[in-house]
DOZA-454401 format. One line per field, with one value per atom (N, C-alpha, C): x negated, z, y; atom name; residue number from 1. Coordinates in Angstrom, 3 decimals, decimal comma. Atoms other than C-alpha are relative to their C-alpha. Layout:
east: [X  ...] .
up: [Z  ...] .
north: [Y  ...] .
atom: [CA  ...] .
n: [NUM  ...] .
***
This chain:
east: [-0,667  -55,135  -1,040  0,524  -55,620  -0,683  0,714  -58,167  0,673  -1,004  -56,485  -0,801  0,466  -56,664  -0,398  -0,081  -58,521  0,532  -1,159  -57,171  -0,407  -0,271  -58,542  -0,505  -0,171  -58,331  -1,084  2,170  -62,359  -0,401  -0,099  -62,642  0,328  -0,556  -60,171  -0,504  0,576  -61,511  -1,275  2,229  -65,675  0,470  -0,021  -64,416  0,519  -1,160  -61,640  -1,415  0,799  -65,219  -1,257  1,354  -67,785  0,814  -0,037  -65,435  0,461  -0,560  -64,428  -1,516  1,350  -68,158  -0,915  0,203  -68,985  0,138  -0,942  -66,696  -0,530  0,161  -67,684  -0,954  1,427  -71,423  -0,221  0,085  -70,756  1,039  -0,499  -68,704  -0,406  0,695  -69,769  0,235  -0,288  -70,022  -0,459  0,884  -70,219  -0,983  0,973  -72,560  -1,801  0,831  -74,821  0,636  -0,049  -74,898  -0,297  0,092  -73,276  -0,980  0,578  -75,333  0,331  -0,794  -72,282  -0,305  0,148  -72,951  -0,804  1,656  -76,219  0,303  -0,123  -74,828  1,418  -0,885  -73,368  0,617  -0,549  -73,139  0,994  -1,395  -70,997  1,060  -1,190  -68,925  0,522  -0,468  -68,366  0,493  -0,755  -67,466  1,011  -0,751  -65,174  1,108  -0,558  -63,595  0,985  -0,440  -63,249  0,806  -0,730  -61,883  1,435  -1,557  -58,934  1,022  -0,223  -58,272  -0,273  -0,795  -58,161  0,963  -1,226  -55,850  1,197  -1,144  -53,385  0,306  -0,077  -51,998  0,090  0,286  -52,318  1,322  -0,575  -49,098  -0,785  0,638  -50,739  -1,095  1,150  -54,042  0,080  -0,292  -52,904  0,555  -0,841  -50,861  -1,376  0,685  -53,809  -1,254  0,810  -56,083  -0,089  -0,172  -54,455  0,015  0,223  -54,629  -1,448  1,751  -58,215  -0,990  0,359  -58,895  0,492  0,069  -56,973  -0,495  1,029  -58,678  -1,476  1,453  -61,759  -0,217  0,729  -61,802  0,631  -0,402  -60,392  -0,772  1,245  -63,539  0,982  -0,831  -61,063  -0,095  0,268  -62,441  1,074  -0,906  -59,709  -0,960  1,244  -62,579  -0,136  -0,219  -62,696  1,245  -1,501  -59,188  0,354  -0,164  -59,154  -0,623  0,989  -61,952  0,377  -0,611  -60,467  1,462  -1,103  -57,360  0,004  0,541  -58,845  -0,801  0,375  -60,320  1,373  -0,512  -57,037  -0,073  0,161  -57,544  -0,806  1,684  -61,001  -0,339  0,687  -61,921  0,870  -1,429  -58,176  -1,158  0,478  -60,252  -0,835  1,050  -62,653  1,031  -0,918  -59,777  1,182  -1,267  -57,402  -0,783  0,659  -60,387  0,043  0,196  -59,906  1,787  -2,033  -55,911  0,362  -0,540  -55,433  0,170  0,595  -57,918  0,370  -0,257  -56,143  1,381  -1,005  -53,244  0,551  -0,996  -49,885  0,588  0,073  -48,651  2,345  -1,258  -44,308  0,780  0,039  -42,342  0,897  -0,541  -40,362  -1,336  0,767  -43,738  -1,201  0,754  -45,162  0,936  -1,051  -41,681  -0,754  0,091  -42,566  -1,034  1,218  -46,246  0,021  -0,343  -45,249  0,626  -0,562  -43,157  -1,331  1,113  -46,292  -0,474  1,403  -48,646  1,339  -0,603  -46,277  0,096  0,260  -46,262  -1,395  2,154  -50,423  -0,079  0,736  -50,553  1,300  -0,522  -48,171  -0,717  1,289  -50,300  -0,912  1,444  -53,329  -0,096  0,088  -51,983  -0,216  -0,412  -51,099  -1,544  1,522  -54,411  -1,447  0,768  -56,385  0,033  -0,197  -54,232  -0,682  0,680  -55,305  -1,898  1,291  -58,995  -0,569  0,532  -59,847  -1,980  1,110  -63,384  -0,276  -0,430  -62,369  -0,143  0,403  -62,393  -1,367  1,588  -66,104  -0,446  0,971  -67,473  0,822  -1,023  -64,617  0,582  -0,116  -62,657  1,482  -1,384  -60,033  1,531  -1,216  -56,327  0,426  -0,761  -54,628  -1,028  0,891  -56,328  -0,016  0,170  -55,238  -1,092  1,616  -58,492  -0,811  1,542  -60,742  -0,540  1,187  -63,554  -0,962  1,671  -65,793  0,157  -0,005  -64,440  -0,163  -0,157  -64,356  1,901  -1,708  -61,198  0,126  -0,496  -59,091  0,693  -0,848  -57,671  1,139  -1,141  -54,157  -0,552  -0,064  -55,443  -1,291  0,665  -58,072  0,978  -1,614  -55,134  0,902  -0,492  -52,853  0,037  0,329  -55,174  -0,112  -0,012  -55,907  0,947  -1,027  -52,497  0,662  -0,090  -52,096  -0,299  0,251  -54,114  1,039  -1,009  -52,005  1,069  -1,029  -49,560  1,221  -1,654  -45,659  0,009  0,630  -46,193  -0,370  1,256  -49,121  0,800  -0,574  -47,519  1,380  -1,220  -43,954  -0,587  0,399  -45,862  -0,421  0,111  -47,858  1,104  -0,703  -44,848  0,634  -0,838  -43,264  -0,959  0,912  -46,314  0,355  0,212  -46,247  0,832  -1,497  -42,491  0,194  0,345  -43,519  -0,853  0,699  -45,845  0,401  -0,613  -43,886  1,279  -1,215  -41,016  -1,085  0,972  -44,072  -0,234  0,573  -44,796  -1,357  1,638  -48,289  0,015  0,286  -50,195  -1,119  0,895  -51,773  -1,021  1,080  -53,950  -1,019  0,698  -55,227  -0,304  1,024  -56,208  -1,214  0,958  -57,933  -1,475  0,829  -60,159  -0,863  0,559  -60,601  -0,644  0,739  -61,970  -1,327  1,254  -64,208  -1,221  0,868  -65,635  -0,415  0,897  -66,253  -0,937  0,652  -67,850  -1,241  0,810  -70,047  -0,743  0,134  -70,679  0,476  -0,681  -68,829  0,862  -0,929  -66,482  1,446  -1,372  -63,366  -0,168  -0,403  -62,225  -0,713  0,177  -63,063  -1,796  1,597  -66,994  -0,764  0,899  -67,164  -0,589] .
up: [-0,046  -24,797  0,397  -0,712  -22,459  -1,463  1,041  -24,539  0,363  -0,169  -24,933  1,466  -1,355  -21,318  -0,161  -0,122  -20,819  -0,311  -0,348  -21,676  1,119  -1,097  -18,842  1,756  -1,591  -15,156  0,180  -0,569  -15,069  -0,512  0,706  -17,643  0,660  -0,540  -16,142  1,826  -1,180  -12,865  0,123  0,137  -13,786  -0,543  0,429  -15,664  1,172  -0,922  -13,157  1,519  -1,251  -10,369  -0,582  0,820  -13,082  0,489  -0,003  -13,161  1,468  -1,669  -9,249  1,073  -0,329  -8,358  -0,430  0,542  -10,596  1,042  -1,104  -8,618  1,552  -0,988  -5,539  -0,122  -0,229  -5,709  -0,285  0,393  -7,004  1,444  -0,786  -4,258  1,345  -1,064  -2,236  1,274  -1,098  1,138  0,556  -0,434  3,208  1,096  -1,327  5,670  -0,904  0,627  4,166  -1,311  0,895  1,346  1,208  -0,752  2,937  -0,698  0,377  3,110  -0,626  0,861  1,691  -1,694  1,340  -1,253  -0,838  0,839  -2,628  0,404  -0,287  -0,937  -1,296  1,078  -4,412  0,222  -0,117  -3,192  0,114  -1,109  -0,199  -0,821  1,049  -2,725  -0,753  1,176  -5,563  1,108  -1,157  -2,761  0,338  -0,515  -1,075  -1,179  0,633  -4,188  -1,151  0,219  -5,849  0,641  -0,394  -3,397  0,209  -0,023  -3,168  -1,461  1,316  -6,863  -0,865  0,599  -7,200  0,927  -0,720  -4,522  -0,616  0,199  -6,626  -1,102  1,491  -9,472  -1,579  1,235  -13,343  -0,389  -0,061  -13,173  0,176  -0,873  -10,596  -0,287  0,700  -11,825  -1,195  1,059  -15,257  0,390  -0,345  -13,507  0,202  -0,453  -11,426  -0,716  1,232  -14,681  -0,377  0,764  -16,253  0,930  -0,858  -13,068  -0,175  0,732  -13,238  -0,684  1,244  -16,625  -0,061  1,012  -16,941  0,760  -0,718  -13,937  -0,123  0,627  -15,364  -1,173  1,658  -18,949  0,553  -0,754  -17,070  0,309  -1,253  -14,879  1,562  -1,492  -11,812  0,903  -1,284  -8,750  0,891  -1,241  -6,889  1,382  -1,252  -4,830  1,028  -1,129  -3,217  0,094  -0,002  -3,339  1,387  -1,207  -1,085  1,757  -0,930  1,233  0,235  -0,805  1,746  0,691  -0,671  2,778  1,294  -1,251  5,111  1,130  -0,831  6,893  0,451  -0,583  7,761  1,359  -1,353  10,546  0,498  -0,599  10,961  0,578  -0,475  10,841  -0,302  0,046  10,942  -0,494  -0,277  11,192  -1,835  0,943  7,932  -1,184  1,087  5,657  0,133  0,748  6,201  -0,868  1,193  3,956  -1,112  1,569  1,284  -0,160  0,245  1,758  -1,153  1,032  -1,085  -1,326  1,587  -3,706  -0,127  0,417  -3,027  -0,693  0,986  -5,363  1,360  -0,704  -3,590  -0,131  0,617  -2,558  0,170  -0,160  -2,642  0,914  -0,887  -0,111  -0,039  -0,229  -1,425  -0,527  0,058  -2,625  1,183  -1,198  1,185  0,589  -0,700  2,431  -0,883  0,798  -0,184  0,609  -0,952  1,103  1,670  -1,441  4,729  0,007  0,532  3,394  0,111  0,580  1,680  1,402  -1,152  4,694  1,131  -1,087  7,472  -0,698  0,055  5,860  -0,016  -0,200  5,374  1,310  -1,478  9,078  0,452  -1,139  10,074  -0,752  0,096  7,992  0,238  -0,386  9,030  1,537  -1,538  12,440  -0,121  0,005  11,556  -0,184  0,807  10,455  1,146  -0,907  13,209  0,895  -1,867  16,037  -0,477  0,543  13,790  -0,266  0,441  13,201  0,635  -0,318  15,696  -0,193  0,491  14,450  -1,015  1,422  11,395  0,975  -0,087  13,410  0,942  -1,186  15,560  -0,855  0,686  12,698  -1,493  1,197  10,475  0,904  -0,637  10,986  1,179  -0,624  13,767  -1,039  1,210  12,248  0,246  -0,567  14,091  0,166  -0,505  14,425  1,312  -1,336  17,746  0,898  -0,310  18,448  -1,009  0,668  16,362  0,794  -0,537  17,695  -0,267  0,252  17,742  -1,706  1,414  13,908  -1,181  0,501  13,010  -0,777  0,645  10,158  0,077  -0,551  11,052  -1,511  0,852  8,539  -1,099  0,017  8,562  -0,523  1,292  7,335  -1,068  1,103  5,253  -1,630  0,649  3,430  -0,514  0,500  3,446  -1,154  0,763  2,022  -1,308  1,673  -0,943  -0,670  1,034  -1,491  -0,603  0,352  -1,743  -0,998  1,475  -4,722  -1,379  1,664  -7,034  -0,438  0,214  -9,004  0,365  -0,250  -8,409  -0,523  0,824  -11,096  0,562  -0,291  -9,736  2,088  -1,759  -5,549  -0,491  0,140  -7,307  -0,176  -0,398  -8,553  0,730  -0,903  -6,282  1,522  -0,853  -3,772  -0,878  1,334  -6,332  0,692  -0,060  -5,946  1,786  -1,520  -2,202  0,447  0,188  -2,133  -0,403  0,786  -4,417  0,928  -1,102  -1,792  1,639  -1,032  0,826  0,350  0,021  -0,639  0,092  0,058  -0,501  1,317  -1,258  2,750  0,111  0,209  1,486  0,821  -0,524  3,172  -0,766  1,003  1,206  0,663  -0,125  3,143  1,061  -0,033  4,458  -1,061  0,493  1,379  -1,017  0,245  0,294  0,868  -0,246  2,797  0,512  0,288  2,225  -1,710  0,562  -0,661  0,004  0,021  0,842  0,561  -0,337  3,010  -0,848  1,236  -0,359  -1,166  0,633  -2,151  0,740  -0,685  0,734  0,065  -0,645  0,869  1,140  -0,873  3,758  -0,451  0,474  3,475  0,426  -0,553  5,101  0,413  -0,807  7,195  1,291  -1,262  10,168  -0,022  0,030  9,299  -0,176  0,320  8,598  1,841] .
north: [1,068  31,052  -1,395  0,629  27,802  -1,434  1,291  25,047  -1,315  1,575  21,038  0,182  0,154  19,868  -1,498  1,354  16,618  -1,055  1,199  13,449  -0,747  1,325  11,516  0,448  0,127  11,709  0,650  0,078  11,904  0,762  -0,780  13,940  1,853  -1,314  16,615  0,664  -0,504  16,538  0,239  -0,689  17,143  1,398  -1,659  20,214  0,657  -0,705  21,315  0,122  -0,059  20,650  1,266  -0,779  22,546  1,318  -1,597  25,731  0,592  -0,468  25,930  0,002  -0,625  25,662  0,760  -1,707  28,668  1,093  -1,208  30,658  -0,497  0,460  28,843  1,143  0,049  29,867  1,184  -0,940  33,414  0,709  -1,406  34,950  0,120  -1,185  37,584  0,216  0,109  37,157  1,613  -0,970  40,740  0,144  0,295  39,604  -0,304  1,007  36,978  -1,163  1,145  33,979  -1,027  1,074  30,986  -1,612  1,300  27,896  -1,140  1,094  25,624  0,529  -0,420  27,854  -0,077  0,353  26,585  -2,099  1,511  22,866  -0,791  0,853  21,059  -0,767  1,699  17,738  -0,417  -0,072  18,359  0,605  -0,817  20,710  -0,894  0,836  18,013  -1,176  1,411  15,054  1,342  -0,464  17,130  0,579  -0,664  19,010  -1,313  1,672  14,945  -0,327  0,697  13,639  0,279  -0,695  16,027  -0,181  0,422  15,716  -1,268  1,484  11,824  -0,491  0,972  11,126  1,096  -0,111  13,471  -0,168  0,966  12,403  1,262  -0,884  13,659  1,668  -0,930  16,454  0,782  -1,263  18,473  0,266  -0,431  18,287  0,453  -0,984  19,578  1,408  -1,013  22,259  0,912  -0,650  23,252  0,182  -0,473  22,948  1,550  -1,285  25,745  1,234  -1,367  28,234  0,163  -0,212  27,492  0,633  -0,581  27,606  1,751  -1,083  30,891  1,317  -1,052  32,430  0,139  0,275  31,497  0,242  -0,292  32,770  1,768  -2,022  36,397  0,530  -0,677  36,365  0,362  -0,156  36,059  -0,974  1,338  34,516  -0,219  0,598  32,510  -0,487  0,000  31,242  0,872  -0,868  34,535  0,533  -0,635  35,333  -1,016  0,768  32,235  0,117  -0,481  33,032  2,139  -1,700  36,847  -0,650  0,001  35,380  -0,903  0,306  33,519  0,647  -0,967  36,584  0,398  -0,882  37,764  -1,266  0,849  34,496  -0,079  0,319  34,968  1,637  -1,421  38,539  1,196  -0,902  40,515  1,150  -1,463  43,880  -0,019  -0,569  43,315  0,021  0,463  41,629  1,506  -1,166  44,835  1,535  -0,689  46,247  -0,350  0,746  43,942  -0,652  1,013  42,850  0,313  -0,885  45,417  -0,560  0,791  43,775  -1,628  1,329  40,269  -0,285  0,123  39,164  -0,184  0,205  39,570  -1,150  1,748  36,169  0,812  -0,370  36,812  -0,617  0,479  35,786  -1,607  1,443  32,710  -0,934  1,093  31,445  -0,698  0,271  31,862  -0,859  0,437  30,097  -1,748  1,274  27,142  -1,130  0,579  26,842  -0,257  0,210  26,553  -1,397  1,483  23,481  -0,616  0,686  22,148  -0,293  0,251  22,527  -0,453  0,545  21,595  -1,807  1,294  18,186  -0,401  0,218  18,145  -0,238  -0,445  19,050  -1,031  1,083  16,150  -0,915  1,113  13,821  0,064  -0,297  14,914  -0,354  -0,066  14,694  -1,941  1,327  11,060  -0,661  0,418  10,271  -0,093  -0,448  11,780  -1,371  1,133  9,871  -1,726  1,507  6,538  -0,204  -0,046  7,521  1,389  -0,918  9,963  0,845  -1,167  10,282  0,875  -0,922  12,310  1,626  -1,296  15,061  0,558  -0,420  15,323  0,661  -0,436  16,615  0,182  -0,293  17,762  1,091  -1,660  21,537  -1,069  -0,056  21,624  -0,317  0,190  20,527  2,309  -2,334  24,303  0,921  -1,380  27,493  0,115  -0,076  27,512  -0,852  0,738  24,766  0,651  -0,699  26,872  0,543  -1,075  28,728  0,434  -1,532  31,780  -0,539  -0,849  32,713  -1,504  1,433  28,846  -0,067  0,411  27,745  -0,969  1,396  25,030  -0,522  0,674  22,733  0,871  -0,446  24,026  1,590  -1,426  28,219  -0,512  0,187  26,463  -0,016  -0,103  24,948  0,480  -1,193  27,441  0,674  -1,041  29,924  -0,323  1,191  27,316  -0,072  -0,260  27,287  0,783  -1,272  30,480  0,421  -0,019  30,506  -0,708  0,546  28,431  0,178  -0,075  28,828  -0,314  0,355  28,490  -1,673  1,441  25,299  -0,886  1,568  23,223  0,284  -0,039  24,150  -1,180  0,552  22,557  -1,762  1,623  19,804  -1,096  1,203  18,631  -0,366  0,285  18,885  -1,083  1,450  16,509  -1,422  0,793  14,393  -0,815  0,740  14,481  -0,678  -0,073  13,821  -1,825  1,110  10,606  -0,524  0,646  9,294  -0,529  0,144  9,724  -0,690  1,005  7,451  -1,325  1,417  4,726  -0,079  -0,340  5,708  0,053  -0,539  6,897  1,469  -1,780  10,115  0,551  -1,137  12,437  0,094  -0,498  13,399  -0,977  1,264  9,662  -0,284  0,784  8,912  1,121  -1,194  12,347  -0,133  0,676  10,914  -1,054  1,210  7,660  -0,187  -0,246  8,753  0,478  -1,142  11,333  -0,802  0,918  8,444  -0,536  1,304  5,917  0,982  -0,534  8,676  0,928  -0,178  9,319  -1,689  1,791  5,430  -0,808  1,217  4,476  -1,034  1,220  1,469  0,414  -0,527  3,241  0,856  -1,355  6,345  -1,065  0,343  4,357  -0,161  0,254  4,241  1,366  -1,466  8,086  0,103] .
atom: [N  CA  C  N  CA  C  N  CA  C  N  CA  C  N  CA  C  N  CA  C  N  CA  C  N  CA  C  N  CA  C  N  CA  C  N  CA  C  N  CA  C  N  CA  C  N  CA  C  N  CA  C  N  CA  C  N  CA  C  N  CA  C  N  CA  C  N  CA  C  N  CA  C  N  CA  C  N  CA  C  N  CA  C  N  CA  C  N  CA  C  N  CA  C  N  CA  C  N  CA  C  N  CA  C  N  CA  C  N  CA  C  N  CA  C  N  CA  C  N  CA  C  N  CA  C  N  CA  C  N  CA  C  N  CA  C  N  CA  C  N  CA  C  N  CA  C  N  CA  C  N  CA  C  N  CA  C  N  CA  C  N  CA  C  N  CA  C  N  CA  C  N  CA  C  N  CA  C  N  CA  C  N  CA  C  N  CA  C  N  CA  C  N  CA  C  N  CA  C  N  CA  C  N  CA  C  N  CA  C  N  CA  C  N  CA  C  N  CA  C  N  CA  C  N  CA  C  N  CA  C  N  CA  C  N  CA  C  N  CA  C  N  CA  C  N  CA  C  N  CA  C  N  CA  C  N  CA  C  N  CA  C  N  CA  C  N  CA  C  N  CA  C  N  CA  C  N  CA  C  N  CA  C  N  CA  C  N  CA  C  N  CA  C  N  CA  C  N  CA  C  N  CA  C  N  CA  C  N  CA  C  N  CA  C  N  CA  C  N  CA  C  N  CA  C  N  CA  C  N  CA  C  N  CA  C  N  CA  C  N  CA  C  N  CA  C  N  CA  C  N  CA  C  N  CA  C  N  CA  C  N  CA  C  N  CA  C  N  CA  C  N  CA  C  N  CA  C  N  CA  C  N  CA  C  N  CA  C  N  CA  C  N  CA  C  N  CA  C  N  CA  C  N  CA  C  N  CA  C  N  CA  C  N  CA  C  N  CA  C  N  CA  C  N  CA  C  N  CA  C  N  CA  C  N  CA  C  N  CA  C  N  CA  C  N  CA  C  N  CA  C  N  CA  C  N  CA  C  N  CA  C  N  CA  C  N  CA  C  N  CA  C  N  CA  C  N  CA  C  N  CA  C  N  CA  C  N  CA  C  N  CA  C  N  CA  C  N  CA  C  N  CA  C  N  CA  C  N  CA  C  N  CA  C  N  CA  C  N  CA  C  N  CA  C  N  CA  C  N  CA  C  N  CA  C  N  CA  C  N  CA  C  N  CA  C  N  CA  C  N  CA  C  N  CA  C  N  CA  C  N  CA  C  N  CA  C  N  CA  C  N  CA  C  N  CA  C  N  CA  C  N  CA  C  N  CA  C  N  CA  C  N  CA  C  N  CA  C  N  CA  C  N  CA  C  N  CA  C  N  CA  C  N  CA  C  N  CA  C  N  CA  C  N  CA  C  N  CA  C  N  CA  C  N  CA  C  N  CA  C  N  CA  C  N  CA  C  N  CA  C  N  CA  C  N  CA  C  N  CA  C  N  CA  C  N  CA  C  N  CA  C  N  CA  C  N  CA  C  N  CA  C  N  CA  C  N  CA  C  N  CA  C  N  CA  C  N  CA  C  N  CA  C  N  CA  C  N  CA  C  N  CA  C] .
n: [1  1  1  2  2  2  3  3  3  4  4  4  5  5  5  6  6  6  7  7  7  8  8  8  9  9  9  10  10  10  11  11  11  12  12  12  13  13  13  14  14  14  15  15  15  16  16  16  17  17  17  18  18  18  19  19  19  20  20  20  21  21  21  22  22  22  23  23  23  24  24  24  25  25  25  26  26  26  27  27  27  28  28  28  29  29  29  30  30  30  31  31  31  32  32  32  33  33  33  34  34  34  35  35  35  36  36  36  37  37  37  38  38  38  39  39  39  40  40  40  41  41  41  42  42  42  43  43  43  44  44  44  45  45  45  46  46  46  47  47  47  48  48  48  49  49  49  50  50  50  51  51  51  52  52  52  53  53  53  54  54  54  55  55  55  56  56  56  57  57  57  58  58  58  59  59  59  60  60  60  61  61  61  62  62  62  63  63  63  64  64  64  65  65  65  66  66  66  67  67  67  68  68  68  69  69  69  70  70  70  71  71  71  72  72  72  73  73  73  74  74  74  75  75  75  76  76  76  77  77  77  78  78  78  79  79  79  80  80  80  81  81  81  82  82  82  83  83  83  84  84  84  85  85  85  86  86  86  87  87  87  88  88  88  89  89  89  90  90  90  91  91  91  92  92  92  93  93  93  94  94  94  95  95  95  96  96  96  97  97  97  98  98  98  99  99  99  100  100  100  101  101  101  102  102  102  103  103  103  104  104  104  105  105  105  106  106  106  107  107  107  108  108  108  109  109  109  110  110  110  111  111  111  112  112  112  113  113  113  114  114  114  115  115  115  116  116  116  117  117  117  118  118  118  119  119  119  120  120  120  121  121  121  122  122  122  123  123  123  124  124  124  125  125  125  126  126  126  127  127  127  128  128  128  129  129  129  130  130  130  131  131  131  132  132  132  133  133  133  134  134  134  135  135  135  136  136  136  137  137  137  138  138  138  139  139  139  140  140  140  141  141  141  142  142  142  143  143  143  144  144  144  145  145  145  146  146  146  147  147  147  148  148  148  149  149  149  150  150  150  151  151  151  152  152  152  153  153  153  154  154  154  155  155  155  156  156  156  157  157  157  158  158  158  159  159  159  160  160  160  161  161  161  162  162  162  163  163  163  164  164  164  165  165  165  166  166  166  167  167  167  168  168  168  169  169  169  170  170  170  171  171  171  172  172  172  173  173  173  174  174  174  175  175  175  176  176  176  177  177  177  178  178  178  179  179  179  180  180  180  181  181  181  182  182  182  183  183  183  184  184  184  185  185  185  186  186  186  187  187  187  188  188  188  189  189  189  190  190  190  191  191  191  192  192  192  193  193  193  194  194  194  195  195  195  196  196  196  197  197  197  198  198  198  199  199  199  200  200  200  201  201  201  202  202  202  203  203  203  204  204  204] .
***
């Protein structure tokens, strides 16, 4: 049974990141340990940026997902990077795909719907702030080189680890932002810039 959800957004985010970091740093790579698995500062900034841009309902649902996986010793970060291998290392993926949680067609279709909006928002943001692509991931996997992971694939594979309830909450939050003329992906990048000490996305 899940313990009581933290009462403040700040505490909720802190506990989420702590559980996620423990999972992330424990992911086993077939070749060697990735350097990013020892870079806690960057991990915290990236995850905090995303979570600060979410509403409390989406955070609470996702907290439930992560907590449930954590207490059952199931590493959803391993799942995420495993799903990515279908796009970056397809031969190796064939060897592990049966170990990953299956994704229903209904969930896949919902993920495509969410991802389509996120890709649209990120493309708009990159048009306004082309500097964000210089050191970041390419937006589309068709733009990625040498096994690199695009935003498209990274986001899709992360969404695959969310429960349907979390996806529903995230979609509702996105629709609320859209109704206000706001861009979730731009807001995430704005938080990223601030956490790195910059004044705006333009300064990244």
